[in-house]
C-alpha positions as CSV (number, residue, x, y, z in Angstrom):
1,M,46.6,-62.8,-26.1
2,I,47.0,-59.2,-25.5
3,D,46.3,-57.2,-22.4
4,P,43.6,-54.6,-23.1
5,W,45.5,-52.2,-20.6
6,D,48.5,-52.5,-22.7
7,Q,46.5,-51.2,-25.6
8,V,45.0,-48.5,-23.2
9,L,49.0,-47.5,-22.6
10,Q,49.6,-47.5,-26.6
11,H,46.3,-45.3,-27.4
12,F,47.7,-43.1,-24.9
13,K,51.5,-43.0,-26.3
14,D,49.4,-42.2,-29.6
15,G,48.0,-39.0,-28.1
16,M,44.4,-40.0,-27.5
17,N,42.8,-38.8,-24.2
18,A,40.6,-41.1,-21.5
19,S,37.0,-40.6,-23.0
20,Q,38.4,-41.3,-26.8
21,V,40.0,-44.4,-25.3
22,G,36.8,-45.5,-23.8
23,A,34.5,-44.5,-27.0
24,I,36.8,-47.6,-28.5
25,Q,34.7,-51.0,-28.8
26,G,36.7,-53.9,-26.3
27,M,38.1,-51.0,-24.8
28,P,37.7,-50.1,-20.6
29,S,35.4,-47.2,-20.4
30,R,36.4,-43.8,-19.0
31,K,35.1,-44.9,-15.2
32,Q,37.3,-47.9,-15.4
33,I,40.5,-46.5,-16.7
34,A,39.9,-43.8,-13.7
35,K,39.6,-46.1,-11.5
36,K,42.8,-48.6,-13.0
37,L,44.9,-45.2,-12.1
38,K,43.6,-45.4,-8.2
39,T,44.4,-49.1,-7.7
40,D,47.1,-49.7,-9.6
41,P,50.5,-47.8,-9.3
42,G,52.6,-49.5,-11.5
43,F,49.9,-48.3,-14.5
44,A,49.6,-45.1,-12.8
45,I,53.8,-44.6,-13.3
46,A,53.3,-46.0,-16.7
47,V,50.7,-43.1,-17.6
48,A,52.1,-40.3,-15.5
49,A,55.4,-40.7,-18.0
50,F,53.4,-39.2,-21.2
51,Y,50.1,-38.6,-20.1
52,H,48.3,-36.1,-17.3
53,P,45.4,-37.5,-16.0
54,V,44.1,-34.1,-14.6
55,R,44.6,-32.1,-17.3
56,G,43.6,-34.4,-19.8
57,K,47.0,-33.2,-22.0
58,K,50.5,-34.3,-22.2
59,P,52.8,-32.1,-20.1
60,S,54.1,-29.4,-21.4
61,P,58.1,-30.2,-22.8
62,Q,60.7,-29.0,-20.6
63,L,62.8,-26.0,-21.8
64,T,66.6,-25.7,-21.8
65,E,68.5,-23.0,-20.6
66,E,68.4,-20.9,-23.9
67,E,64.7,-21.5,-24.8
68,R,63.8,-20.2,-21.4
69,K,65.7,-16.7,-22.2
70,A,64.5,-16.4,-25.2
71,R,60.5,-16.6,-24.1
72,K,61.4,-14.3,-21.7
73,N,63.1,-11.8,-23.8
74,A,59.8,-12.0,-26.2
75,Q,57.2,-8.9,-26.0
76,N,54.4,-9.9,-24.7
77,R,51.4,-10.4,-27.0
78,A,49.0,-8.4,-24.4
79,R,51.4,-5.0,-24.0
80,R,51.9,-5.0,-27.7
81,D,48.3,-5.3,-28.6
82,V,47.7,-2.9,-26.0
83,G,50.5,-0.1,-27.1
84,R,48.7,-0.7,-30.9
85,V,44.9,-0.1,-29.6
86,R,45.5,3.0,-27.3
87,P,45.9,5.6,-29.2
88,F,43.1,4.6,-31.7
89,A,41.0,4.6,-28.2
90,H,41.9,8.2,-26.7
91,R,41.1,9.8,-30.2
92,N,37.5,8.1,-30.1
93,Q,37.1,9.3,-26.2
94,S,38.3,12.6,-27.0
95,A,35.7,13.1,-29.7
96,R,32.9,11.3,-27.3
97,A,33.5,14.2,-25.1
98,A,33.3,16.7,-27.2
99,S,30.3,15.5,-28.9
100,N,29.0,15.2,-25.0
101,S,29.0,18.6,-24.4
102,P,26.9,20.6,-22.3
103,K,24.4,22.9,-24.3
104,K,24.1,26.1,-23.9
105,R,21.2,27.2,-22.1
106,G,18.1,29.4,-23.5
107,P,16.3,32.1,-22.2
108,L,13.9,31.4,-19.6
109,V,10.2,31.7,-21.1
110,E,7.4,33.4,-18.5
111,I,4.1,31.4,-18.9
112,D,1.4,34.2,-19.1
113,A,-1.7,34.4,-20.2
114,A,-1.0,33.9,-24.2
115,M,1.7,31.1,-23.3
116,T,-1.4,29.3,-21.5
117,A,-3.8,29.3,-24.5
118,R,-1.1,28.3,-26.5
119,I,-0.2,25.3,-24.4
120,L,-3.9,24.6,-24.1
121,A,-4.8,24.6,-27.9
122,L,-1.6,22.3,-28.8
123,L,-3.0,20.0,-25.9
124,A,-6.4,19.9,-27.5
125,K,-5.1,19.5,-31.2
126,G,-3.5,15.9,-29.5
127,A,-0.2,16.7,-29.0
128,K,1.9,15.4,-26.2
129,L,3.1,17.7,-23.5
130,T,6.6,16.4,-24.0
131,S,6.6,16.7,-27.3
132,F,6.9,20.4,-27.4
133,A,8.0,21.4,-23.7
134,G,11.6,22.7,-23.7
135,T,11.6,23.5,-27.6
136,D,11.9,27.5,-29.1
137,G,9.3,29.7,-27.7
138,F,7.8,27.2,-25.1
139,P,8.9,26.2,-21.6
140,T,10.5,23.5,-20.4
141,Y,8.4,20.2,-18.8
142,M,9.4,21.3,-15.5
143,A,8.5,24.9,-15.7
144,I,5.0,23.4,-16.5
145,W,5.2,21.2,-13.8
146,K,6.5,24.1,-11.4
147,K,3.7,26.3,-12.5
148,R,0.8,23.8,-12.2
149,Q,2.3,23.1,-9.0
150,Q,2.2,26.7,-7.6
151,D,-1.1,28.0,-9.5
152,A,-3.9,26.2,-9.3
153,R,-6.0,28.0,-11.9
154,F,-3.0,26.7,-14.8
155,N,-3.0,23.2,-13.1
156,Q,-7.2,23.0,-13.0
157,L,-6.7,24.0,-17.5
158,I,-4.0,21.4,-17.8
159,T,-5.8,18.7,-16.6
160,K,-9.0,19.4,-18.3
161,A,-7.2,19.6,-21.5
162,M,-5.2,16.3,-20.9
163,P,-8.7,14.0,-21.4
164,L,-9.1,16.0,-24.7
165,R,-5.7,15.6,-25.9
166,R,-6.3,11.3,-24.8
167,R,-9.7,11.7,-26.7
168,K,-8.2,13.4,-29.9
169,R,-5.2,11.0,-30.4
170,G,-7.0,8.3,-29.6
171,G,-5.5,4.7,-29.9
172,K,-4.7,1.7,-32.6
173,G,-7.6,1.3,-34.2
174,A,-9.8,4.2,-32.6
175,K,-13.2,5.0,-34.0
176,W,-14.9,8.3,-34.2
177,F,-18.5,7.8,-33.5
178,S,-21.2,10.7,-34.7
179,H,-23.5,12.5,-32.1
180,E,-26.0,9.8,-32.8
181,V,-24.7,7.0,-32.1
182,W,-23.6,8.2,-28.8
183,Q,-27.2,9.5,-27.8
184,E,-28.1,5.8,-28.8
185,V,-25.8,4.9,-26.4
186,A,-26.8,6.7,-23.8
187,R,-30.9,5.4,-24.8
188,L,-29.8,1.8,-24.2
189,W,-27.7,2.6,-21.3
190,R,-30.4,4.7,-19.5
191,E,-32.9,1.1,-20.1
192,G,-30.6,-0.8,-18.5
193,M,-28.1,-2.3,-20.8
194,S,-24.8,-2.8,-19.3
195,P,-22.0,-1.0,-21.6
196,D,-20.7,-4.5,-22.2
197,D,-23.8,-5.6,-23.9
198,I,-24.2,-2.5,-26.0
199,A,-20.6,-3.0,-26.9
200,L,-21.6,-6.4,-28.5
201,M,-24.1,-4.5,-31.1
202,P,-22.7,-3.8,-34.4
203,G,-21.4,0.1,-34.9
204,M,-20.9,0.9,-31.2
205,P,-18.1,1.4,-29.1
206,R,-16.0,-0.6,-26.8
207,P,-16.8,-0.3,-22.6
208,P,-14.0,2.0,-22.2
209,S,-14.7,4.5,-24.8
210,I,-18.2,4.6,-23.1
211,Y,-17.1,5.2,-20.2
212,R,-14.5,7.6,-20.6
213,R,-17.1,9.7,-22.9
214,R,-19.1,10.6,-19.7
215,L,-15.9,11.7,-18.4
216,V,-15.4,13.8,-21.0
217,D,-18.6,15.2,-22.4
218,P,-20.7,16.9,-20.4
219,D,-23.7,16.7,-22.8
220,F,-23.3,12.8,-22.8
221,A,-23.0,12.8,-19.0
222,A,-26.1,14.6,-18.8
223,I,-27.9,12.0,-20.2
224,A,-26.3,9.1,-19.5
225,P,-27.0,6.8,-15.9
226,P,-25.2,9.2,-13.6
227,R,-21.8,7.4,-11.7
228,S,-22.2,5.5,-8.5
229,N,-19.5,3.7,-6.1
230,Q,-22.3,0.8,-4.9
231,M,-21.3,-2.5,-6.7
232,G,-24.3,-3.8,-8.9
233,Q,-26.4,-0.5,-8.9
234,E,-26.1,0.8,-12.2
235,H,-25.5,-2.3,-14.4
236,F,-28.3,-4.7,-13.2
237,T,-32.2,-3.7,-13.7
238,A,-34.7,-4.2,-11.3
239,Q,-35.9,-7.4,-12.9
240,T,-32.5,-9.0,-12.8
241,W,-32.9,-8.3,-9.0
242,D,-36.1,-9.6,-8.4
243,A,-34.8,-12.9,-10.4
244,V,-32.2,-13.0,-7.8
245,A,-34.3,-12.7,-4.9
246,I,-36.8,-15.7,-6.4
247,Q,-33.4,-17.5,-6.4
248,L,-32.5,-16.9,-2.8
249,S,-36.0,-18.1,-1.7
250,L,-35.7,-21.0,-3.3
251,G,-32.7,-21.9,-1.5
252,R,-29.7,-21.3,-3.8
253,S,-26.6,-19.8,-1.8
254,I,-24.9,-16.4,-3.7
255,R,-22.1,-18.2,-5.2
256,S,-24.2,-20.4,-7.0
257,I,-26.8,-17.4,-8.5
258,G,-23.6,-15.9,-9.3
259,R,-22.4,-18.6,-11.8
260,M,-25.7,-18.8,-13.5
261,E,-26.0,-16.6,-16.9
262,G,-26.8,-13.2,-16.9
263,M,-27.1,-12.8,-13.3
264,P,-25.1,-10.7,-11.4
265,S,-21.5,-11.5,-9.7
266,P,-21.3,-12.9,-6.2
267,R,-19.2,-9.6,-5.3
268,S,-22.3,-7.7,-6.5
269,I,-24.6,-9.6,-5.1
270,R,-22.8,-9.2,-1.1
271,G,-23.0,-5.5,-2.3
272,A,-27.0,-5.2,-3.7
273,L,-27.4,-7.0,0.3
274,K,-25.9,-4.1,2.0
275,R,-28.2,-1.6,-0.2
276,M,-31.5,-3.1,-0.4
277,P,-33.1,-4.4,2.8
278,D,-36.0,-6.4,1.1
279,L,-33.4,-8.5,-0.6
280,A,-31.3,-9.1,2.9
281,A,-34.5,-10.2,5.1
282,I,-35.2,-13.1,1.8
283,N,-31.0,-13.7,2.6
284,A,-31.7,-14.1,6.1
285,R,-34.9,-16.5,5.7
286,R,-32.9,-18.5,3.1
287,P,-33.3,-22.5,4.5
288,K,-30.0,-23.8,6.5
289,S,-28.7,-27.0,5.7
290,K,-27.4,-29.1,8.7
291,G,-24.5,-28.2,10.7
292,G,-25.7,-24.7,11.1
293,R,-24.7,-23.4,7.5
294,K,-26.3,-21.5,4.6
295,T,-26.8,-23.6,1.7
296,G,-23.6,-22.9,-0.1
297,D,-21.9,-20.6,2.3
298,K,-18.6,-21.4,4.5
299,S,-20.3,-19.2,7.6
300,K,-21.0,-21.6,10.3
301,V,-23.3,-19.9,13.1
302,P,-21.4,-19.9,16.0
303,S,-22.6,-22.0,19.2
304,A,-21.9,-21.5,22.8
305,P,-19.5,-23.8,24.7
306,K,-20.5,-26.8,26.2
307,I,-20.0,-27.4,30.0
308,T,-17.2,-30.3,30.0
309,R,-16.4,-32.4,33.5
310,K,-13.3,-29.4,33.6
311,W,-16.0,-26.7,34.0
312,E,-18.0,-29.0,36.3
313,A,-14.6,-29.1,38.4
314,V,-14.6,-25.6,38.6
315,I,-17.7,-25.0,39.9
316,L,-17.6,-27.6,42.8
317,R,-14.0,-26.1,44.0
318,L,-16.4,-22.7,43.8
319,A,-18.9,-24.2,45.6
320,E,-16.7,-25.4,48.4
321,G,-15.5,-22.2,49.0
322,A,-12.1,-21.5,46.9
323,T,-11.6,-18.1,45.0
324,P,-11.2,-17.8,41.3
325,H,-7.8,-17.1,41.8
326,Q,-6.7,-20.3,43.9
327,V,-9.0,-23.0,41.4
328,A,-6.8,-20.9,38.3
329,A,-3.7,-22.1,40.0
330,I,-4.3,-25.6,40.7
331,A,-2.8,-27.7,38.1
332,G,-5.1,-28.7,35.0
333,M,-7.7,-26.0,35.8
334,P,-8.8,-23.0,33.5
335,S,-7.0,-19.8,33.9
336,F,-8.8,-16.6,34.9
337,G,-9.3,-15.2,31.7
338,D,-10.7,-18.7,30.4
339,M,-13.3,-18.2,33.5
340,E,-14.6,-14.7,33.0
341,R,-14.6,-15.7,29.1
342,M,-17.4,-18.8,29.9
343,L,-18.8,-16.5,31.9
344,S,-19.8,-14.2,29.2
345,E,-20.4,-17.2,26.3
346,N,-22.3,-19.5,28.2
347,T,-25.6,-18.4,30.0
348,E,-26.0,-21.8,31.9
349,F,-22.4,-21.9,33.4
350,A,-22.9,-18.3,34.6
351,A,-26.1,-19.2,36.4
352,R,-24.4,-21.7,38.1
353,V,-21.3,-20.1,38.9
354,R,-22.6,-16.4,39.6
355,P,-23.0,-16.8,43.8
356,Y,-19.8,-17.9,44.3
357,W,-18.1,-15.9,41.8
358,S,-19.3,-12.9,43.8
359,G,-17.9,-13.5,46.3
360,V,-20.7,-13.8,49.4
361,K,-18.5,-15.3,52.0
362,S,-16.3,-12.7,53.8
363,A,-13.4,-15.5,54.0
364,N,-13.7,-15.6,50.2
365,K,-13.5,-12.0,49.8
366,A,-10.4,-11.5,52.2
367,S,-8.9,-14.0,50.0
368,D,-9.5,-12.1,46.8
369,L,-8.3,-8.9,48.4
370,V,-4.8,-10.8,49.8
371,T,-4.7,-12.2,45.8
372,T,-5.6,-8.4,44.0
373,I,-2.7,-6.7,46.5
374,R,-0.2,-9.6,45.7
375,R,-1.0,-8.7,41.9
376,L,-0.5,-4.9,42.1
377,L,2.6,-5.1,44.1
378,P,5.4,-3.6,42.1
379,R,8.0,-6.8,41.2
380,S,11.1,-4.4,42.1
381,L,10.4,-5.2,45.8
382,T,12.2,-7.4,47.8
383,P,10.2,-10.1,49.4
384,A,10.9,-8.1,53.0
385,D,9.2,-4.8,51.2
386,R,6.5,-6.7,50.0
387,D,5.2,-8.2,53.1
388,D,4.9,-4.7,55.0
389,V,4.0,-2.9,52.0
390,M,1.1,-5.4,52.2
391,G,0.2,-4.7,55.4
392,D,0.2,-1.6,55.3
393,V,-2.4,-1.6,52.8
394,M,-4.6,-4.3,54.4
395,L,-4.6,-1.8,57.4
396,A,-5.6,1.1,55.4
397,L,-8.3,-0.6,53.6
398,A,-11.7,-0.3,55.7
399,S,-13.6,-3.2,53.7
400,S,-12.8,-5.7,51.7
401,E,-14.5,-5.1,48.8
402,A,-12.4,-2.4,47.8
403,S,-12.2,-1.7,44.1
404,E,-8.7,-2.1,42.2
405,A,-8.1,2.0,42.1
406,D,-8.3,2.1,45.6
407,I,-6.0,-0.5,45.9
408,R,-3.5,1.0,43.7
409,T,-3.6,4.6,45.6
410,Q,-3.0,2.5,48.7
411,I,-0.1,1.0,47.4
412,A,1.2,4.0,46.4
413,I,1.0,5.7,49.4
414,A,2.2,2.5,51.2
415,V,5.5,2.5,49.1
416,K,6.1,6.7,49.2
417,R,6.2,6.0,53.0
418,R,8.6,3.1,53.0
419,Y,10.6,4.7,50.4
420,A,11.3,8.3,51.0
421,E,14.6,8.6,48.7
422,A,13.2,9.9,45.4
423,D,15.1,8.2,42.9
424,K,14.4,4.9,44.2
425,F,10.8,5.7,44.8
426,R,10.9,6.8,41.1
427,L,11.9,3.8,40.0
428,V,9.0,1.6,41.8
429,S,6.4,4.3,40.9
430,T,7.1,3.8,37.0
431,E,6.3,0.5,37.1
432,T,3.1,0.8,39.2
433,P,-0.2,1.7,37.0
434,V,-2.7,3.6,38.6
435,G,-5.2,3.4,36.4
436,D,-6.4,5.8,33.3
437,G,-3.0,5.5,31.8
438,W,-1.4,7.1,34.7
439,T,1.8,6.0,36.3
440,L,2.0,5.8,40.0
441,G,5.0,8.6,40.3
442,Q,2.5,10.4,38.1
443,A,-0.5,10.3,40.2
444,L,1.9,11.3,43.2
445,G,3.6,14.2,41.6
446,L,6.9,12.8,41.1
447,Q,7.3,12.9,37.8
């Protein structure tokens, strides 16, 4: 029986590659041949003699010394092509440079009253500003632009002529409507029909044309409904808003009403609620579903936070004589800011805590004063200096009910007494706020 690997070697000798050999029926696949080359050194040596497994082609033949010299002295093909093409490329480049020579600038055209009239006449006929700007007898586009920036009257005339140009030029498939058609459009619009409904009628202009007509035609704007920046005011009649009020009284959501045919969108209804107090009152009396949510709406009615075991422990600690800052320092207890937030949001908690929070006991007041002084001291002070400054502030304050502004002022005076050097004191005072946006150094006249 013939070994298939001998047949593979024979196919390699015939000039076939691994993919071609693997495609032959009964022969090993390309992956099997690659694996054989890695695991069998003898097979790899036999293949390497006439086949290069990486490049997939036979190795280049060994050249003799005479052949190598002849190939070295042969003309390079790329250099030969460059030498042939270079004269033609130089000739074409010279012709292109000559054709792109800068044009001579013509004389400047002054934009006077006569030139302004010519420009406005062309714009009224439907011409573009860029189509005639810079041509013979007309100023350039940049000159017209500069004139518009400098002369408000000229800019106003050009701006008014632009809509006329757009109206004259029109677009693809634009139609021209008679004066009677626009009179009918204005009448239907005033009776309550929207431009979208008018456009559905045969022989009527599109909604963009109707809105544009009101901008460019003063006669049409005088008989058409006035412009309004409020949502839903000019598109729907009073009967439509009565229907919206009925649906709201039945408990339907704004979103479900907006999905109904012929009804305003949810955005228009929300805009009308700000504009119509009666409609807003009906919406406020709309039935609510369970969970504190209005029917169909996403807004929840916020509820006051409940007094949990954690807050019961806070009340107990305060009743025993601890200060709010001492309670906040205990692990697992709410912070001082959370306590203040709970006081403002829960009336029951505020009623139970207020006697202890106000600091009726003098011991609590003294403890709160020490805590406040420690909190307001500059961080740049050393521990010994902090104790000295705190002692001076405690002696200076006659009452334990001093405000934070008084405490900050006494701290500033004590620090100034301890640190007479201007540079050192300026460093400390910069970090100490006194109040109303003032730093300690500004309050003492050092900055």
